[in-house]
C-alpha positions as CSV (number, residue, x, y, z in Angstrom):
1,M,0.3,-0.1,-0.1
2,I,1.3,3.6,-0.8
3,E,2.5,5.7,1.7
4,H,0.1,8.2,2.8
5,Q,-1.4,10.5,5.7
6,E,-4.2,12.2,7.2
7,R,-3.9,15.8,7.7
8,L,-6.1,18.7,9.0
9,V,-6.3,21.7,6.4
10,S,-7.3,25.1,7.4
11,V,-9.7,27.0,5.4
12,R,-11.2,30.4,5.6
13,N,-8.8,31.4,8.3
14,G,-9.4,28.0,10.4
15,R,-13.5,28.8,10.0
16,F,-13.1,25.1,8.4
17,Q,-10.8,22.3,9.6
18,V,-10.9,19.9,6.6
19,A,-9.5,16.0,7.1
20,V,-7.5,15.1,4.0
21,L,-6.4,11.7,3.1
22,E,-3.1,12.5,1.1
23,G,-0.4,10.3,-0.6
24,G,0.8,9.3,-3.8
25,S,3.2,11.2,-6.5
26,G,2.4,12.9,-9.8
27,E,-0.1,15.3,-10.9
28,P,-2.6,16.5,-8.1
29,L,-6.0,14.5,-8.0
30,V,-8.8,15.4,-5.9
31,Y,-11.2,12.8,-4.6
32,L,-14.6,13.8,-3.4
33,H,-16.4,10.9,-1.8
34,G,-19.9,9.1,-1.8
35,I,-22.9,8.8,0.3
36,E,-21.1,6.8,2.6
37,G,-18.3,9.0,3.4
38,L,-14.8,7.6,3.4
39,S,-13.6,4.3,4.8
40,G,-10.1,5.4,5.2
41,W,-7.2,4.7,2.6
42,D,-9.1,1.9,0.5
43,S,-8.1,0.0,-2.6
44,N,-9.1,2.8,-5.0
45,L,-7.2,5.4,-3.1
46,D,-4.4,3.3,-3.5
47,Q,-4.9,2.5,-7.2
48,L,-5.3,6.4,-7.8
49,A,-2.2,7.2,-6.4
50,Q,0.0,5.0,-8.6
51,D,0.0,7.8,-10.9
52,H,-1.2,10.8,-9.0
53,H,-0.7,12.8,-5.5
54,V,-3.9,12.1,-4.4
55,Y,-6.0,14.5,-1.9
56,A,-9.2,12.4,-0.6
57,V,-11.4,15.3,0.9
58,Y,-13.8,14.3,3.9
59,Q,-16.7,16.7,3.4
60,P,-17.3,19.1,6.3
61,G,-19.4,17.1,9.2
62,V,-17.6,13.9,7.9
63,G,-14.8,12.2,9.9
64,N,-12.7,15.1,11.3
65,S,-13.9,18.0,9.4
66,S,-15.7,20.7,10.7
67,G,-17.5,23.5,9.5
68,L,-20.9,22.2,8.4
69,E,-22.8,24.6,10.5
70,D,-21.3,27.4,8.2
71,L,-22.6,25.9,4.9
72,D,-26.5,26.9,4.1
73,D,-26.8,25.5,0.5
74,V,-24.8,24.0,-2.4
75,W,-23.6,27.6,-3.3
76,D,-22.0,27.7,-0.1
77,L,-20.5,24.4,-0.3
78,V,-18.9,25.1,-4.0
79,L,-16.9,28.2,-2.6
80,F,-16.0,26.3,0.4
81,Y,-14.2,23.6,-2.2
82,E,-12.8,26.4,-4.4
83,E,-11.2,27.8,-1.2
84,L,-9.9,24.2,-0.1
85,L,-8.2,24.2,-3.6
86,D,-6.4,27.5,-2.6
87,S,-5.5,26.2,0.8
88,L,-3.9,23.1,-0.8
89,G,-1.9,25.2,-3.0
90,L,-3.6,23.6,-6.0
91,D,-4.5,25.6,-9.4
92,R,-5.2,22.7,-11.7
93,V,-6.1,19.3,-10.8
94,A,-7.9,16.2,-12.0
95,L,-11.1,15.8,-9.9
96,V,-12.9,12.3,-9.5
97,G,-16.4,12.2,-7.6
98,H,-18.4,9.5,-6.5
99,S,-22.0,9.9,-5.9
100,Y,-22.8,12.6,-3.6
101,G,-19.2,13.5,-4.3
102,G,-19.8,13.5,-8.0
103,M,-22.3,15.9,-7.7
104,M,-20.5,18.2,-6.1
105,A,-17.4,17.9,-8.6
106,A,-19.5,18.5,-11.3
107,E,-20.7,21.5,-9.3
108,L,-17.2,22.7,-8.9
109,A,-16.2,22.0,-12.3
110,A,-19.1,24.1,-13.6
111,H,-18.1,27.1,-11.1
112,C,-14.4,27.4,-12.0
113,P,-13.7,25.3,-15.3
114,S,-9.9,26.6,-15.9
115,R,-9.3,24.8,-12.9
116,I,-10.2,21.6,-13.6
117,K,-7.7,19.6,-16.0
118,S,-10.1,16.7,-16.2
119,L,-13.4,15.3,-14.5
120,V,-14.5,11.8,-13.8
121,L,-17.9,11.4,-12.3
122,I,-18.9,7.9,-10.8
123,S,-22.5,7.3,-10.6
124,P,-23.1,11.2,-9.8
125,L,-26.1,12.6,-7.9
126,G,-27.4,16.0,-9.2
127,I,-30.2,15.5,-11.4
128,W,-33.6,13.9,-11.2
129,L,-35.7,12.0,-13.5
130,D,-39.4,11.9,-12.6
131,E,-40.1,8.8,-14.7
132,Q,-36.8,7.1,-13.0
133,P,-36.7,8.1,-9.9
134,M,-33.8,7.3,-7.3
135,R,-34.0,5.2,-4.4
136,D,-34.4,7.0,-1.2
137,F,-31.0,6.0,0.2
138,F,-31.7,7.8,3.6
139,I,-34.2,5.3,4.8
140,F,-31.9,2.2,3.4
141,T,-31.8,-0.5,6.2
142,P,-28.3,-2.3,6.4
143,Q,-29.8,-5.1,4.3
144,E,-31.0,-2.9,1.8
145,R,-27.7,-1.1,1.6
146,A,-25.8,-4.3,0.8
147,E,-28.7,-5.0,-1.9
148,H,-28.5,-1.6,-3.6
149,Y,-25.2,-0.3,-3.4
150,W,-23.8,-3.5,-4.8
151,F,-24.5,-5.7,-7.6
152,D,-23.2,-8.8,-5.8
153,S,-23.2,-8.2,-1.9
154,T,-21.3,-11.6,-1.1
155,S,-18.0,-10.2,-3.1
156,E,-15.1,-9.4,-1.3
157,A,-15.3,-5.8,-2.2
158,A,-18.7,-5.5,-0.7
159,K,-17.8,-7.7,2.3
160,A,-14.8,-5.4,2.9
161,E,-17.3,-2.2,3.2
162,L,-20.2,-4.0,4.9
163,V,-18.4,-5.6,7.7
164,T,-20.1,-4.6,11.1
165,P,-17.8,-4.4,14.5
166,E,-18.1,-7.3,16.6
167,D,-17.1,-5.0,19.8
168,A,-20.4,-3.1,21.0
169,M,-18.6,0.1,21.8
170,E,-17.0,-0.2,18.3
171,K,-20.5,-1.2,16.7
172,V,-21.9,2.3,18.5
173,E,-19.0,4.5,17.2
174,A,-19.7,3.4,13.5
175,D,-23.1,3.7,13.7
176,L,-22.9,7.4,14.9
177,A,-20.0,8.1,12.6
178,R,-22.8,6.8,9.5
179,T,-25.2,8.9,11.2
180,K,-23.1,11.9,11.1
181,T,-22.2,11.3,7.8
182,M,-25.9,10.8,6.7
183,I,-26.8,14.3,8.2
184,A,-24.1,16.0,6.7
185,I,-25.1,14.8,3.2
186,A,-29.0,15.2,3.5
187,K,-28.3,19.2,4.0
188,F,-27.4,19.3,0.4
189,T,-29.3,16.4,-1.1
190,W,-32.3,15.9,0.9
191,P,-35.3,15.1,-0.1
192,I,-34.1,14.8,-3.8
193,P,-30.5,15.2,-5.0
194,E,-30.9,18.0,-7.2
195,R,-30.0,21.6,-6.7
196,G,-30.1,23.0,-10.3
197,L,-26.9,21.1,-11.5
198,K,-28.5,20.5,-15.2
199,K,-28.6,24.5,-15.4
200,R,-25.0,25.0,-15.1
201,T,-23.2,21.7,-16.8
202,H,-22.7,23.7,-19.6
203,R,-19.9,25.5,-18.3
204,I,-18.3,22.2,-17.7
205,K,-15.2,22.6,-20.2
206,S,-12.5,19.7,-19.1
207,P,-12.8,16.5,-20.6
208,T,-15.4,14.6,-19.0
209,L,-15.8,10.6,-18.1
210,I,-18.7,9.5,-16.6
211,V,-19.0,5.9,-15.1
212,W,-21.9,3.8,-14.1
213,G,-22.2,0.5,-12.8
214,S,-24.9,-1.5,-15.0
215,G,-26.8,-3.1,-12.0
216,D,-26.8,0.5,-9.9
217,G,-29.4,0.1,-7.4
218,V,-29.4,3.6,-6.5
219,S,-29.5,5.4,-9.7
220,P,-30.3,3.3,-12.8
221,P,-27.8,3.9,-15.6
222,V,-30.5,6.1,-17.7
223,Y,-29.0,8.7,-15.4
224,G,-25.5,8.3,-17.0
225,Q,-27.3,8.7,-20.3
226,E,-28.5,11.9,-19.0
227,F,-25.3,13.2,-17.5
228,Q,-23.6,12.6,-20.9
229,K,-26.1,14.8,-22.6
230,L,-25.9,17.3,-20.5
231,I,-21.9,17.6,-20.4
232,P,-20.5,18.7,-23.9
233,G,-18.4,16.1,-25.4
234,S,-18.4,13.7,-22.1
235,Q,-17.9,10.0,-22.2
236,L,-20.1,7.5,-20.7
237,Q,-18.7,4.0,-19.8
238,V,-21.2,1.4,-18.2
239,L,-19.3,-1.5,-16.2
240,E,-20.9,-4.4,-16.3
241,G,-21.7,-6.7,-13.0
242,C,-21.3,-3.5,-10.9
243,G,-23.6,-1.6,-8.6
244,H,-23.2,2.2,-7.2
245,N,-19.4,1.6,-6.3
246,P,-18.0,0.5,-9.5
247,H,-14.6,1.9,-8.4
248,L,-14.7,-0.8,-5.5
249,E,-16.6,-3.4,-6.9
250,C,-15.1,-3.4,-10.4
251,G,-11.8,-1.9,-9.5
252,Q,-9.9,-3.6,-12.3
253,Q,-12.1,-2.5,-15.0
254,F,-12.6,0.9,-13.5
255,H,-9.0,1.7,-13.1
256,S,-8.2,0.4,-16.7
257,A,-10.6,2.7,-18.1
258,L,-9.7,5.9,-15.7
259,S,-6.3,5.4,-16.6
260,G,-6.9,5.5,-20.1
261,F,-8.8,8.5,-20.1
262,L,-6.5,10.5,-17.8
263,K,-3.6,9.8,-19.5
264,G,-5.2,11.0,-22.6
265,S,-6.5,14.3,-21.3
């Protein structure tokens, strides 16, 4: 596993303290996590760090990141992420976002297109289709999370993410951490995860790769087709045998597609 560290980054004169997992070498790549937060330095980040210096960001209110109370809406959050790039000393980056993080990655790329060298959206939220509504992931039971997030909930990747601590206190802490993550994300995505992104996607100028799992149980692949229509010149790749987490469940396929895209953009 590539050497990495977690550090706190001060944003807006200390109003935000942002936990960032950092490791690898090469051009900078910022990773924004999905609706389940970050479970530490996982196989996906390790693979990304083979060719890039990775900055994996914990959203305010998630993990050790603070400042959620100072963000009222998506616009506040977009400006926060722009200022985070400044605090990290990053001028132009590859930007990868999964699910909720994909929504925010698209928003950031639309807001400051000159700073995003390439954009990768993995099963992003951010738009809504009345004829194909997304699942309400906020009310999923543990069993439903297993069924809807993963194509095969018995796979090694799924079991690694779905593991439940045996120690009672550790289980309580894990449940509290997940609740904290859901509260932070709900602030910007509930009751439906659309805040007008489709009116801004035309501003995205970077080469864009959209990746979807064929068996996504949260947002069906038709959403990938809609994103491709909305983002000029974007590419869509649907990975067979993957659910809402194709970067983890089908890591080899995903990173093969990602590597080719990033090297060519």
